[in-house]
All heavy atoms as an XYZ file, in Angstrom:
956
protein
N     -20.631     10.034      1.582
C     -19.653     10.129      2.626
C     -19.490     11.616      2.954
O     -19.434     12.416      1.994
C     -18.293      9.548      2.263
C     -18.298      8.075      2.149
S     -17.251      7.104      3.297
C     -17.965      7.400      4.840
N     -19.372     11.995      4.164
C     -19.139     13.378      4.531
C     -17.675     13.649      4.815
O     -17.296     14.774      4.585
C     -19.940     13.791      5.724
O     -19.570     12.944      6.833
C     -21.439     13.654      5.487
N     -16.894     12.709      5.187
C     -15.523     12.898      5.422
C     -14.718     12.504      4.175
O     -15.085     11.580      3.451
C     -15.042     11.987      6.587
C     -15.643     12.367      7.934
C     -15.037     11.432      8.992
C     -15.697     11.749     10.382
N     -15.248     10.828     11.340
N     -13.634     13.131      3.877
C     -12.842     12.728      2.842
C     -12.197     11.390      3.109
O     -11.960     11.000      4.220
C     -11.708     13.810      2.689
C     -11.651     14.356      4.068
C     -13.032     14.278      4.609
N     -11.944     10.615      2.014
C     -11.309      9.320      2.179
C      -9.898      9.388      1.567
O      -9.625     10.119      0.625
C     -12.130      8.258      1.475
C     -13.464      8.018      1.934
C     -14.237      6.859      1.164
C     -13.498      7.540      3.372
N      -9.027      8.443      2.045
C      -7.669      8.312      1.612
C      -7.516      6.931      1.206
O      -7.831      6.020      2.054
C      -6.698      8.753      2.627
C      -6.980     10.232      3.090
C      -7.809     10.553      4.075
C      -6.365     11.257      2.312
C      -8.012     11.880      4.403
C      -6.608     12.628      2.611
C      -7.447     12.867      3.610
N      -6.987      6.593     -0.005
C      -6.803      5.199     -0.377
C      -5.296      4.886     -0.453
O      -4.465      5.716     -0.837
C      -7.342      5.101     -1.816
N      -4.978      3.670     -0.086
C      -3.647      3.153     -0.295
C      -3.750      1.847     -1.113
O      -4.592      0.992     -0.811
N      -3.093      1.797     -2.225
C      -3.189      0.577     -3.113
C      -1.751      0.040     -3.298
O      -0.846      0.742     -3.680
C      -3.775      0.919     -4.434
C      -5.246      1.481     -4.290
C      -3.731     -0.326     -5.373
C      -5.941      1.827     -5.566
N      -1.623     -1.195     -2.908
C      -0.376     -1.925     -3.099
C      -0.544     -2.934     -4.261
O      -1.159     -3.912     -4.132
C       0.089     -2.668     -1.816
C       1.359     -3.513     -1.923
O       1.981     -3.468     -3.045
O       1.715     -4.181     -0.939
N       0.035     -2.575     -5.411
C      -0.038     -3.413     -6.612
C       1.139     -4.380     -6.637
O       2.164     -4.079     -7.207
C      -0.172     -2.579     -7.904
N       1.029     -5.441     -5.901
C       2.118     -6.360     -5.659
C       2.217     -7.411     -6.845
O       1.260     -7.582     -7.570
N       3.297     -8.197     -6.837
C       3.538     -9.084     -7.944
C       2.468    -10.249     -7.896
O       2.148    -10.740     -8.909
C       4.909     -9.721     -7.859
O       5.160    -10.330     -6.593
N       2.007    -10.580     -6.738
C       1.005    -11.665     -6.497
C      -0.387    -11.200     -6.354
O      -1.312    -11.720     -6.829
C       1.485    -12.660     -5.426
O       2.711    -13.208     -5.692
N      -0.484    -10.173     -5.384
C      -1.789     -9.688     -5.044
C      -1.772     -8.188     -5.005
O      -0.812     -7.552     -4.770
C      -2.221    -10.207     -3.618
N      -2.965     -7.617     -5.304
C      -3.130     -6.161     -5.250
C      -4.156     -5.930     -4.060
O      -5.120     -6.563     -3.947
C      -3.727     -5.626     -6.596
O      -2.720     -5.878     -7.494
C      -3.982     -4.107     -6.444
N      -3.687     -5.000     -3.167
C      -4.446     -4.760     -1.984
C      -4.879     -3.246     -1.925
O      -4.137     -2.390     -2.408
C      -3.620     -5.081     -0.701
C      -3.307     -6.526     -0.453
C      -2.179     -7.057     -1.276
C      -0.821     -6.481     -1.012
N       0.175     -7.120     -1.862
N      -6.028     -2.978     -1.301
C      -6.409     -1.614     -1.146
C      -6.961     -1.431      0.327
O      -7.669     -2.365      0.808
C      -7.515     -1.261     -2.131
S      -8.226      0.369     -1.959
N      -6.716     -0.301      0.861
C      -7.383      0.055      2.179
C      -7.805      1.544      2.032
O      -7.103      2.366      1.377
C      -6.395     -0.126      3.352
C      -5.178      0.767      3.285
C      -7.142     -0.034      4.590
N      -9.035      1.811      2.555
C      -9.445      3.192      2.667
C      -9.580      3.541      4.085
O     -10.046      2.802      4.942
C     -10.897      3.237      2.054
C     -11.095      2.936      0.580
C     -12.615      2.968      0.215
C     -10.346      3.966     -0.248
N      -9.122      4.763      4.377
C      -9.277      5.391      5.733
C      -9.940      6.693      5.533
O      -9.900      7.352      4.533
C      -7.958      5.538      6.528
C      -7.020      6.464      5.753
C      -7.327      4.132      6.679
C      -5.729      6.771      6.566
N     -10.694      7.106      6.642
C     -11.344      8.386      6.554
C     -10.402      9.495      7.118
O      -9.307      9.172      7.553
C     -12.725      8.337      7.290
C     -12.620      8.041      8.789
O     -11.553      8.282      9.352
O     -13.628      7.764      9.355
N     -10.859     10.707      7.207
C     -10.047     11.767      7.728
C      -9.626     11.621      9.164
O      -8.661     12.218      9.621
N     -10.283     10.727      9.900
C      -9.930     10.459     11.326
C      -8.899      9.289     11.452
O      -8.506      8.957     12.532
C     -11.110     10.184     12.235
C     -12.014     11.394     12.346
O     -11.501     12.556     12.343
O     -13.268     11.208     12.385
N      -8.612      8.695     10.309
C      -7.723      7.490     10.327
C      -8.374      6.181     10.591
O      -7.712      5.183     10.756
N      -9.739      6.187     10.534
C     -10.438      4.917     10.744
C     -10.544      4.137      9.439
O     -10.779      4.776      8.405
C     -11.842      5.280     11.305
N     -10.337      2.837      9.564
C     -10.475      2.008      8.332
C     -12.004      1.885      8.007
O     -12.762      1.506      8.840
C      -9.934      0.617      8.680
C      -8.406      0.523      8.795
C      -7.881      0.691     10.007
C      -7.643      0.445      7.696
C      -6.524      0.597     10.135
C      -6.300      0.417      7.820
C      -5.699      0.524      9.080
N     -12.241      2.153      6.663
C     -13.688      2.061      6.316
C     -13.895      1.095      5.108
O     -15.030      0.761      4.754
C     -14.228      3.483      5.921
C     -14.229      4.474      7.148
C     -13.362      4.122      4.748
N     -12.823      0.558      4.564
C     -12.988     -0.365      3.419
C     -11.667     -1.014      3.055
O     -10.632     -0.347      3.268
N     -11.713     -2.180      2.546
C     -10.491     -2.867      2.132
C     -10.846     -3.991      1.164
O     -11.948     -4.460      1.162
C      -9.700     -3.425      3.332
O     -10.471     -4.459      3.891
N      -9.803     -4.394      0.386
C     -10.057     -5.501     -0.590
C      -8.665     -6.092     -1.017
O      -7.687     -5.343     -0.980
C     -10.773     -4.943     -1.784
O     -10.981     -5.951     -2.706
N      -8.711     -7.350     -1.387
C      -7.585     -8.004     -1.870
C      -7.934     -8.811     -3.084
O      -8.960     -9.571     -3.094
C      -6.863     -8.970     -0.889
C      -5.653     -9.682     -1.479
C      -6.473     -8.227      0.331
N      -7.185     -8.723     -4.236
C      -7.396     -9.501     -5.461
C      -6.067     -9.973     -6.036
O      -5.042     -9.363     -5.808
C      -8.138     -8.643     -6.568
C      -9.558     -8.279     -6.318
C      -9.871     -7.251     -7.426
C     -10.462     -9.398     -6.305
N      -6.092    -11.070     -6.713
C      -4.901    -11.524     -7.374
C      -4.534    -10.456     -8.401
O      -5.375     -9.928     -9.139
C      -5.157    -12.855     -8.067
N      -3.239    -10.146     -8.588
C      -2.818     -9.069     -9.500
C      -3.059     -9.545    -10.955
O      -3.407     -8.751    -11.821
C      -1.351     -8.796     -9.330
O      -1.177     -8.136     -8.084
N      -2.955    -10.808    -11.268
C      -3.221    -11.277    -12.588
C      -2.305    -10.682    -13.587
O      -1.150    -10.400    -13.327
N      -2.822    -10.471    -14.801
C      -1.971     -9.965    -15.902
C      -2.040     -8.438    -16.019
O      -1.332     -7.859    -16.848
C      -2.505    -10.549    -17.205
C      -2.321    -12.102    -17.248
C      -2.860    -12.666    -18.549
C      -0.859    -12.555    -17.083
N      -2.901     -7.720    -15.288
C      -3.032     -6.280    -15.390
C      -3.152     -5.657    -14.059
O      -4.119     -5.761    -13.341
C      -4.273     -5.958    -16.271
O      -4.596     -4.547    -16.188
N      -2.062     -4.839    -13.715
C      -2.048     -4.086    -12.468
C      -3.209     -3.094    -12.472
O      -3.826     -2.827    -11.484
C      -0.767     -3.431    -12.188
C       0.373     -4.355    -11.848
C       1.525     -4.489    -12.616
C       0.249     -5.179    -10.764
C       2.491     -5.351    -12.293
C       1.350     -6.015    -10.367
C       2.474     -6.098    -11.209
O       3.426     -6.940    -10.868
N      -3.454     -2.535    -13.643
C      -4.484     -1.450    -13.747
C      -5.834     -2.041    -13.447
O      -6.617     -1.461    -12.678
C      -4.411     -0.911    -15.144
C      -5.276      0.305    -15.309
C      -5.106      1.001    -16.619
O      -4.211      0.601    -17.448
O      -5.938      1.925    -16.920
N      -6.102     -3.189    -13.996
C      -7.448     -3.851    -13.707
C      -7.544     -4.267    -12.260
O      -8.649     -4.171    -11.656
C      -7.674     -4.998    -14.628
C      -7.925     -4.661    -16.074
C      -8.127     -5.928    -17.003
O      -8.364     -7.011    -16.427
O      -7.975     -5.735    -18.220
N      -6.513     -4.881    -11.737
C      -6.496     -5.319    -10.331
C      -6.720     -4.134     -9.381
O      -7.505     -4.186     -8.441
C      -5.225     -6.082    -10.034
N      -6.010     -2.990     -9.644
C      -6.078     -1.797     -8.852
C      -7.536     -1.256     -8.863
O      -8.075     -0.866     -7.828
C      -5.084     -0.777     -9.297
N      -8.060     -1.169    -10.067
C      -9.450     -0.685    -10.209
C     -10.462     -1.607     -9.517
O     -11.385     -1.140     -8.799
C      -9.798     -0.607    -11.667
N     -10.178     -2.908     -9.525
C     -11.048     -3.829     -8.867
C     -11.106     -3.738     -7.337
O     -12.114     -3.699     -6.682
N      -9.769     -3.675     -6.751
C      -9.739     -3.502     -5.294
C     -10.284     -2.172     -4.793
O     -10.970     -2.058     -3.757
C      -8.373     -3.828     -4.686
C      -7.901     -5.185     -4.915
C      -7.309     -2.832     -5.267
N     -10.108     -1.146     -5.606
C     -10.608      0.200     -5.205
C     -12.148      0.151     -5.233
O     -12.826      0.650     -4.294
C     -10.077      1.300     -6.190
C     -10.581      2.690     -5.825
C     -10.230      3.106     -4.387
C     -10.003      3.725     -6.766
N     -12.668     -0.412     -6.298
C     -14.166     -0.455     -6.427
C     -14.775     -1.307     -5.268
O     -15.800     -0.865     -4.721
C     -14.555     -1.143     -7.768
O     -15.927     -1.319     -7.865
N     -14.160     -2.418     -4.939
C     -14.638     -3.217     -3.834
C     -14.609     -2.540     -2.512
O     -15.445     -2.555     -1.662
C     -13.958     -4.577     -3.770
C     -14.314     -5.498     -4.893
C     -13.575     -6.859     -4.834
O     -12.810     -7.115     -3.968
N     -13.770     -7.654     -5.875
N     -13.436     -1.800     -2.259
C     -13.251     -1.072     -1.049
C     -14.281      0.088     -0.946
O     -14.768      0.390      0.112
C     -11.827     -0.553     -0.906
O     -10.920     -1.580     -0.968
N     -14.504      0.778     -2.010
C     -15.473      1.875     -2.017
C     -16.849      1.346     -1.738
O     -17.618      2.000     -1.003
C     -15.470      2.598     -3.410
C     -14.250      3.527     -3.632
C     -14.172      3.991     -5.029
C     -14.325      4.728     -2.665
N     -17.233      0.166     -2.307
C     -18.560     -0.395     -2.060
C     -18.684     -0.726     -0.561
O     -19.734     -0.471      0.057
C     -18.789     -1.627     -2.875
N     -17.596     -1.332      0.036
C     -17.651     -1.634      1.468
C     -17.824     -0.331      2.282
O     -18.483     -0.376      3.360
C     -16.347     -2.283      1.910
C     -16.348     -2.773      3.368
C     -15.075     -3.509      3.628
O     -14.414     -4.144      2.781
O     -14.657     -3.382      4.887
N     -17.255      0.732      1.828
C     -17.292      2.022      2.574
C     -18.507      2.782      2.281
O     -18.804      3.900      2.746
C     -16.091      2.871      2.267
N     -19.386      2.308      1.337
C     -20.561      3.029      0.823
C     -20.168      4.416      0.292
O     -20.755      5.447      0.708
C     -21.603      3.099      1.931
C     -22.978      3.527      1.385
O     -23.297      3.270      0.241
N     -23.816      4.180      2.238
N     -19.140      4.425     -0.580
C     -18.604      5.727     -0.991
C     -18.353      5.564     -2.564
O     -18.524      4.542     -3.116
C     -17.241      5.978     -0.289
N     -17.985      6.703     -3.084
C     -17.658      6.735     -4.562
C     -16.178      7.328     -4.709
O     -15.624      7.861     -3.828
C     -18.619      7.643     -5.318
O     -18.385      8.996     -4.983
C     -20.038      7.259     -5.047
N     -15.699      7.144     -5.887
C     -14.349      7.685     -6.192
C     -14.257      9.175     -5.992
O     -13.206      9.681     -5.648
C     -13.936      7.311     -7.639
N     -15.354      9.909     -6.106
C     -15.341     11.293     -5.869
C     -15.002     11.654     -4.361
O     -14.646     12.825     -4.077
C     -16.699     11.976     -6.217
C     -16.948     11.923     -7.699
O     -15.909     11.884     -8.526
O     -18.120     11.924     -8.140
N     -15.245     10.731     -3.442
C     -14.944     10.890     -2.079
C     -13.461     10.839     -1.707
O     -13.102     11.164     -0.625
C     -15.653      9.912     -1.153
C     -17.206     10.036     -1.310
O     -17.704     11.173     -1.358
O     -17.894      9.011     -1.465
N     -12.665     10.348     -2.689
C     -11.215     10.164     -2.464
C     -10.505     11.431     -2.497
O     -10.464     12.041     -3.532
C     -10.654      9.070     -3.264
C     -11.326      7.692     -3.065
C      -9.181      8.959     -3.099
C     -10.957      6.592     -3.902
N      -9.788     11.819     -1.464
C      -8.961     12.985     -1.456
C      -7.541     12.761     -2.024
O      -7.077     13.692     -2.682
C      -8.797     13.457      0.068
C      -7.964     14.734      0.216
C      -8.803     15.982      0.378
O     -10.055     15.904      0.367
O      -8.191     17.033      0.519
N      -7.039     11.619     -1.704
C      -5.719     11.256     -2.226
C      -5.588      9.757     -2.229
O      -6.295      9.067     -1.502
C      -4.636     11.855     -1.336
N      -4.743      9.335     -3.129
C      -4.547      7.832     -3.393
C      -3.007      7.611     -3.429
O      -2.371      8.189     -4.386
C      -5.235      7.314     -4.568
S      -4.929      5.601     -4.907
N      -2.417      6.837     -2.566
C      -1.044      6.508     -2.607
C      -0.866      5.122     -3.213
O      -1.600      4.163     -2.758
C      -0.396      6.475     -1.188
C      -0.538      7.895     -0.528
C       1.100      6.104     -1.265
C       0.100      8.912     -1.214
N      -0.004      4.962     -4.179
C       0.211      3.667     -4.772
C       1.641      3.125     -4.497
O       2.577      4.019     -4.471
C       0.020      3.747     -6.364
N       1.757      1.890     -4.238
C       3.059      1.304     -4.023
C       3.108     -0.127     -4.698
O       2.027     -0.530     -5.160
C       3.321      1.162     -2.489
O       4.802      0.843     -2.313
C       2.454      0.208     -1.770
N       4.198     -0.802     -4.625
C       4.326     -2.134     -5.125
C       4.910     -2.023     -6.578
O       5.172     -1.017     -7.185
N       5.170     -3.288     -7.112
C       5.733     -3.385     -8.496
C       4.798     -2.676     -9.524
O       5.316     -2.236    -10.524
C       5.943     -4.819     -8.838
C       7.197     -5.416     -8.193
C       7.125     -6.112     -6.997
C       8.434     -5.013     -8.721
C       8.257     -6.612     -6.359
C       9.580     -5.494     -8.006
C       9.488     -6.304     -6.901
O      10.687     -6.649     -6.298
N       3.494     -2.801     -9.363
C       2.585     -2.210    -10.339
C       2.177     -0.737    -10.008
O       1.238     -0.259    -10.542
N       2.855     -0.030     -9.119
C       2.433      1.321     -8.723
C       2.289      2.275     -9.852
O       1.448      3.191     -9.770
C       3.332      1.851     -7.669
C       4.747      2.171     -8.089
C       5.612      2.721     -6.903
N       7.012      2.833     -7.225
C       7.888      1.884     -7.125
N       7.581      0.690     -6.594
N       9.165      2.111     -7.397
N       3.042      2.071    -10.929
C       2.991      3.023    -12.079
C       1.728      2.822    -12.914
O       1.421      3.670    -13.725
C       4.156      2.872    -12.931
C       5.479      3.441    -12.289
O       5.295      4.326    -11.466
O       6.480      2.864    -12.611
N       1.047      1.750    -12.682
C      -0.233      1.496    -13.439
C      -1.501      1.598    -12.555
O      -2.500      1.131    -12.981
C      -0.125      0.019    -14.041
C       1.007     -0.032    -15.096
C       0.885      0.402    -16.374
C       2.241     -0.483    -14.840
N       2.063      0.164    -16.975
C       2.979     -0.429    -16.071
C       2.941     -1.073    -13.778
C       4.256     -0.790    -16.310
C       4.279     -1.390    -13.980
C       4.913     -1.261    -15.161
N      -1.427      2.163    -11.393
C      -2.549      2.366    -10.581
C      -3.298      3.639    -11.038
O      -2.755      4.784    -10.885
C      -2.194      2.452     -9.049
C      -3.404      2.854     -8.187
C      -1.617      1.163     -8.566
N      -4.518      3.449    -11.638
C      -5.267      4.692    -12.126
C      -5.687      5.564    -10.917
O      -6.030      5.102     -9.891
C      -6.468      4.093    -12.824
C      -6.599      2.682    -12.324
C      -5.256      2.255    -11.810
N      -5.550      6.891    -11.104
C      -5.967      7.831    -10.088
C      -5.006      8.031     -8.981
O      -5.311      8.782     -8.028
N      -3.843      7.390     -9.014
C      -2.823      7.585     -7.866
C      -2.395      9.071     -7.927
O      -1.956      9.579     -8.909
C      -1.749      6.656     -8.012
N      -2.459      9.641     -6.704
C      -1.937     11.069     -6.601
C      -0.517     11.122     -6.196
O       0.196     12.119     -6.356
C      -2.760     11.873     -5.578
O      -2.807     11.099     -4.345
C      -4.233     11.995     -6.092
N       0.026      9.937     -5.722
C       1.396      9.842     -5.352
C       1.864      8.393     -5.452
O       1.103      7.496     -5.133
C       1.643     10.397     -3.915
C       3.159     10.572     -3.595
C       3.254     11.561     -2.440
N       4.712     11.609     -2.124
C       5.120     11.914     -0.916
N       4.295     12.186      0.041
N       6.404     12.014     -0.693
N       3.142      8.157     -5.761
C       3.658      6.782     -5.878
C       4.919      6.722     -4.980
O       5.787      7.543     -5.101
C       4.042      6.435     -7.324
C       2.719      6.490     -8.203
C       3.140      6.478     -9.656
C       1.860      6.651    -10.445
N       2.116      6.847    -11.850
N       4.959      5.711     -4.115
C       6.032      5.554     -3.191
C       6.540      4.077     -3.221
O       5.781      3.195     -3.503
C       5.577      5.834     -1.721
C       5.059      7.183     -1.415
C       4.444      7.252     -0.013
C       6.197      8.193     -1.585
N       7.836      3.914     -2.967
C       8.336      2.502     -2.961
C       7.760      1.818     -1.794
O       7.365      2.433     -0.734
C       9.941      2.651     -2.794
O      10.227      3.040     -1.461
C      10.525      3.424     -3.935
N       7.815      0.463     -1.861
C       7.399     -0.307     -0.761
C       8.276     -0.108      0.477
O       7.778     -0.154      1.595
C       7.485     -1.833     -1.158
C       6.540     -2.244     -2.182
C       6.792     -3.658     -2.660
O       7.646     -3.771     -3.583
O       6.291     -4.575     -2.081
N       9.535      0.149      0.315
C      10.416      0.335      1.425
C       9.998      1.599      2.253
O       9.868      1.547      3.453
C      11.870      0.436      0.907
C      12.367     -0.856      0.338
C      12.813      0.914      2.070
C      13.614     -0.831     -0.456
N       9.681      2.643      1.539
C       9.181      3.806      2.185
C       7.917      3.590      2.918
O       7.658      3.994      4.009
C       9.017      5.022      1.197
O      10.342      5.276      0.591
C       8.453      6.246      1.808
N       6.985      2.918      2.238
C       5.700      2.575      2.860
C       5.807      1.730      4.114
O       5.183      1.909      5.072
C       4.767      1.979      1.889
S       4.210      3.168      0.615
N       6.644      0.702      3.981
C       6.908     -0.186      5.144
C       7.422      0.627      6.373
O       6.939      0.454      7.463
C       7.887     -1.265      4.887
C       7.345     -2.339      3.964
N       6.032     -2.863      4.049
C       7.983     -3.097      3.011
C       5.881     -3.786      3.164
N       7.025     -3.961      2.572
N       8.361      1.466      6.041
C       8.952      2.256      7.191
C       7.954      3.149      7.802
O       7.866      3.240      9.056
C      10.178      3.097      6.628
N       7.273      3.911      6.992
C       6.239      4.819      7.522
C       5.105      4.185      8.272
O       4.680      4.564      9.351
C       5.707      5.762      6.482
C       6.732      6.683      5.927
C       6.134      7.648      4.823
N       7.221      8.493      4.334
C       7.046      9.253      3.290
N       5.837      9.380      2.712
N       8.011     10.029      2.858
N       4.630      3.096      7.696
C       3.529      2.250      8.347
C       3.963      1.722      9.655
O       3.241      1.754     10.650
N       5.086      1.009      9.646
C       5.619      0.404     10.856
C       5.863      1.427     11.918
O       5.532      1.196     13.111
C       6.884     -0.396     10.584
N       6.473      2.544     11.557
C       6.724      3.595     12.568
C       5.473      4.131     13.143
O       5.389      4.461     14.395
C       7.568      4.660     11.878
C       7.878      5.821     12.780
C       8.934      5.442     13.790
N       9.278      6.594     14.559
C      10.181      6.642     15.510
N      10.862      5.552     15.819
N      10.429      7.764     16.145
N       4.442      4.306     12.314
C       3.089      4.877     12.782
C       2.509      3.889     13.835
O       1.977      4.387     14.833
C       2.204      5.103     11.601
C       0.771      5.532     11.986
C       0.806      6.967     12.440
O       1.724      7.726     12.167
O      -0.209      7.308     13.241
N       2.526      2.637     13.545
C       1.850      1.688     14.386
C       2.732      1.225     15.603
O       2.172      0.896     16.647
C       1.375      0.477     13.626
C       0.156      0.773     12.862
C       0.167      1.526     11.594
C      -1.187      0.486     13.040
N      -1.120      1.632     11.200
C      -1.964      0.947     12.007
C      -1.759     -0.266     14.094
C      -3.320      0.814     11.997
C      -3.160     -0.360     13.976
C      -3.875      0.110     12.966
N       3.982      1.159     15.370
C       5.023      0.689     16.363
C       6.197      1.630     16.459
O       7.220      1.269     15.833
C       5.360     -0.757     16.042
C       4.236     -1.704     15.910
C       3.750     -2.106     14.686
C       3.564     -2.254     17.036
C       2.701     -2.941     14.533
C       2.593     -3.139     16.901
C       2.070     -3.443     15.669
O       0.970     -4.269     15.513
N       6.132      2.732     17.118
C       7.185      3.743     17.121
C       8.573      3.233     17.533
O       9.556      3.756     17.094
C       6.644      4.743     18.069
C       5.207      4.591     18.173
C       4.965      3.126     17.932
N       8.577      2.097     18.267
C       9.897      1.574     18.709
C      10.534      0.618     17.692
O      11.665      0.240     17.909
C       9.679      0.775     20.047
C       8.992     -0.474     19.932
C       7.454     -0.461     19.753
O       6.824      0.608     19.646
N       6.832     -1.618     19.676
N       9.809      0.344     16.605
C      10.345     -0.635     15.661
C      11.756     -0.120     15.048
O      11.902      1.004     14.845
C       9.358     -0.935     14.494
C       9.247      0.255     13.537
C       9.668     -2.138     13.764
N      12.657     -0.994     14.842
C      13.919     -0.734     14.238
C      14.198     -1.602     13.029
O      15.001     -1.235     12.198
C      15.040     -0.920     15.273
C      15.007      0.065     16.397
C      15.177      1.497     15.959
N      15.003      2.406     17.089
C      13.837      3.033     17.427
N      12.741      2.743     16.717
N      13.771      3.795     18.475
N      13.587     -2.819     12.960
C      13.797     -3.719     11.789
C      12.517     -4.226     11.279
O      11.553     -4.562     12.064
C      14.672     -4.946     12.279
C      16.055     -4.507     12.794
O      16.851     -3.970     12.062
N      16.304     -4.694     14.083
N      12.393     -4.305      9.986
C      11.222     -4.754      9.228
C      11.649     -5.785      8.291
O      12.587     -5.649      7.518
C      10.567     -3.586      8.500
C      10.217     -2.424      9.471
C       9.361     -4.067      7.743
C       9.924     -1.115      8.718
N      10.952     -6.888      8.224
C      11.138     -7.918      7.269
C       9.904     -8.156      6.478
O       8.822     -8.329      6.958
C      11.557     -9.355      7.952
C      12.845     -9.115      8.762
C      11.722    -10.396      6.861
C      13.144    -10.315      9.640
N      10.006     -8.098      5.068
C       8.889     -8.271      4.191
C       9.246     -9.418      3.301
O      10.152     -9.305      2.429
C       8.706     -6.990      3.324
C       7.685     -7.163      2.230
O       6.828     -8.106      2.379
O       7.770     -6.468      1.263
N       8.459    -10.540      3.433
C       8.599    -11.633      2.458
C       7.475    -11.616      1.562
O       6.298    -11.909      1.846
C       8.699    -12.981      3.292
C       9.827    -12.932      4.247
C       8.794    -14.132      2.289
C       9.828    -14.073      5.262
N       7.774    -11.140      0.321
C       6.788    -10.909     -0.658
C       6.741    -11.962     -1.752
O       7.459    -12.970     -1.741
N       5.859    -11.827     -2.749
C       5.773    -12.761     -3.799
C       6.950    -12.666     -4.796
O       7.183    -13.594     -5.482
N       7.612    -11.595     -4.844
C       8.664    -11.382     -5.799
C      10.067    -11.255     -5.162
O      11.022    -11.722     -5.665
C       8.435    -10.097     -6.685
C       9.405     -9.876     -7.742
C       9.340    -10.888     -8.912
O       8.244    -11.478     -9.130
N      10.405    -11.130     -9.486
N      10.128    -10.684     -3.929
C      11.409    -10.557     -3.290
C      11.176    -10.516     -1.812
O      10.079    -10.509     -1.259
C      12.157     -9.282     -3.759
C      11.424     -8.023     -3.497
O      10.618     -7.953     -2.509
O      11.506     -7.030     -4.287
N      12.334    -10.472     -1.115
C      12.341    -10.340      0.379
C      13.163     -9.057      0.688
O      14.228     -8.843      0.129
C      12.998    -11.583      1.006
O      12.165    -12.702      0.657
C      13.035    -11.460      2.554
N      12.637     -8.283      1.610
C      13.330     -7.016      2.008
C      13.510     -7.036      3.521
O      12.717     -7.532      4.246
C      12.452     -5.775      1.629
C      12.105     -5.709      0.219
C      11.086     -4.479      0.094
C      10.486     -4.516     -1.267
N       9.569     -5.689     -1.541
N      14.699     -6.547      3.866
C      15.009     -6.338      5.310
C      15.351     -4.870      5.406
O      16.245     -4.313      4.686
C      16.179     -7.159      5.817
C      16.450     -6.799      7.248
C      15.831     -8.610      5.687
N      14.584     -4.147      6.249
C      14.753     -2.640      6.341
C      15.102     -2.279      7.845
O      14.501     -2.819      8.776
C      13.442     -1.969      5.981
C      12.934     -2.456      4.610
C      13.569     -0.439      6.017
C      11.435     -2.183      4.380
N      16.091     -1.485      7.945
C      16.555     -1.021      9.258
C      16.206      0.546      9.396
O      16.492      1.314      8.561
C      18.022     -1.225      9.492
C      18.486     -0.732     10.841
C      19.846     -1.144     11.192
N      19.796     -2.666     11.369
C      20.740     -3.489     11.186
N      21.948     -3.087     10.860
N      20.643     -4.767     11.426
N      15.582      0.860     10.537
C      15.251      2.162     10.834
C      16.154      2.738     12.020
O      16.498      1.993     12.883
C      13.805      2.341     11.265
C      12.658      1.791     10.380
C      11.289      2.023     10.884
C      12.862      2.394      8.955
N      16.453      4.055     11.951
C      17.145      4.618     13.100
C      16.170      4.998     14.185
O      15.012      4.782     14.092
C      18.061      5.750     12.673
C      17.259      6.978     12.128
O      16.051      7.141     12.413
O      17.871      7.793     11.434
N      16.650      5.587     15.212
C      15.796      5.989     16.358
C      14.747      6.972     16.103
O      13.713      7.094     16.755
C      16.677      6.493     17.560
N      14.889      7.753     14.989
C      13.882      8.708     14.499
C      12.935      8.158     13.508
O      12.069      8.887     13.038
C      14.589     10.067     13.990
O      15.264      9.635     12.719
C      15.614     10.577     14.927
N      13.110      6.897     13.157
C      12.209      6.260     12.182
C      12.620      6.408     10.757
O      11.878      5.975      9.835
N      13.808      7.055     10.519
C      14.283      7.121      9.147
C      14.960      5.849      8.683
O      15.528      5.172      9.525
C      15.299      8.299      9.060
C      14.723      9.654      9.422
C      13.598     10.085      8.497
O      13.802     10.050      7.335
N      12.447     10.362      9.076
N      14.850      5.553      7.404
C      15.522      4.328      6.889
C      17.041      4.534      7.019
O      17.582      5.566      6.405
C      15.094      4.136      5.438
C      13.528      3.925      5.368
C      15.863      2.972      4.868
C      13.000      3.977      3.972
N      17.694      3.689      7.686
C      19.209      3.757      7.760
C      19.813      2.813      6.794
O      20.974      2.989      6.430
C      19.680      3.591      9.258
O      19.325      2.342      9.696
N      19.111      1.740      6.501
C      19.743      0.679      5.589
C      18.632     -0.201      5.127
O      17.608     -0.405      5.842
C      20.816     -0.043      6.270
C      21.704     -0.840      5.308
O      21.695     -0.618      4.152
O      22.444     -1.743      5.817
N      18.787     -0.837      3.993
C      17.940     -1.929      3.532
C      18.649     -2.895      2.643
O      19.614     -2.506      2.007
C      16.652     -1.385      2.904
C      16.843     -0.845      1.533
C      16.696     -1.696      0.408
C      17.217      0.484      1.338
C      16.900     -1.103     -0.868
C      17.391      0.978      0.067
C      17.153      0.201     -1.072
O      17.423      0.636     -2.269
N      18.146     -4.095      2.578
C      18.671     -5.114      1.698
C      17.558     -5.840      1.058
O      16.503     -6.057      1.703
C      19.498     -6.152      2.481
C      20.774     -5.468      3.129
C      21.848     -5.272      2.110
N      23.132     -4.853      2.733
C      23.581     -3.680      2.710
N      22.993     -2.721      2.177
N      24.697     -3.434      3.278
N      17.804     -6.312     -0.212
C      16.805     -6.998     -0.961
C      17.526     -8.190     -1.585
O      18.673     -8.022     -2.009
C      16.132     -6.222     -2.080
C      15.259     -5.044     -1.580
S      14.664     -4.009     -2.903
C      13.836     -5.186     -3.946
N      16.808     -9.340     -1.743
C      17.483    -10.420     -2.464
C      17.348    -10.145     -3.939
O      16.594     -9.325     -4.400
C      16.815    -11.781     -2.159
C      15.303    -11.766     -2.627
O      14.611    -10.771     -2.493
N      14.805    -12.911     -3.052
N      18.270    -10.681     -4.712
C      18.376    -10.405     -6.182
C      17.510    -11.316     -7.041
O      17.338    -11.137     -8.210
C      19.855    -10.527     -6.583
N      17.007    -12.395     -6.457
C      16.108    -13.369     -7.175
C      14.848    -13.479     -6.549
O      14.597    -13.037     -5.392
C      16.891    -14.665     -7.299
C      18.235    -14.654     -7.981
C      18.795    -16.019     -7.968
C      20.164    -15.958     -8.722
N      20.816    -17.236     -8.780
N      13.890    -14.016     -7.296
C      12.553    -14.177     -6.789
C      12.546    -14.900     -5.449
O      13.308    -15.894     -5.158
C      11.764    -15.043     -7.873
S      10.051    -15.413     -7.321
N      11.637    -14.500     -4.571
C      11.588    -14.966     -3.212
C      11.144    -16.480     -3.261
O      11.523    -17.258     -2.316
C      10.580    -14.214     -2.394
N      10.456    -16.905     -4.249
C      10.093    -18.347     -4.378
C      11.210    -19.247     -4.506
O      11.260    -20.340     -4.182
C       9.054    -18.542     -5.483
């Protein structure tokens, strides 16, 4: 690869997901696996599959952001962010007018409210498993 790649890995309670984008913001690889018993193994697996799809290697990755319940176990993560922060930034990037985000996940449900500038103004989470 000639362009640097950026990885995003969401190590969720049920599934671990990875997406790779290039320096222009184009999607070049992605993968989803069951999280299983090891977030570290699941994260390594989705990254490996995404890199194969992109015809790239780990050396091509400029930065890797990790989120989700297993974010602390994502090998090679250069930064770790909460899901709430990631949802807010991602939604705002794709849909600048968005004000409310609902995430129904494998472990919990989140409702996030953004102000007119895209900053998180409030959020709520359930206290028990979403199931």
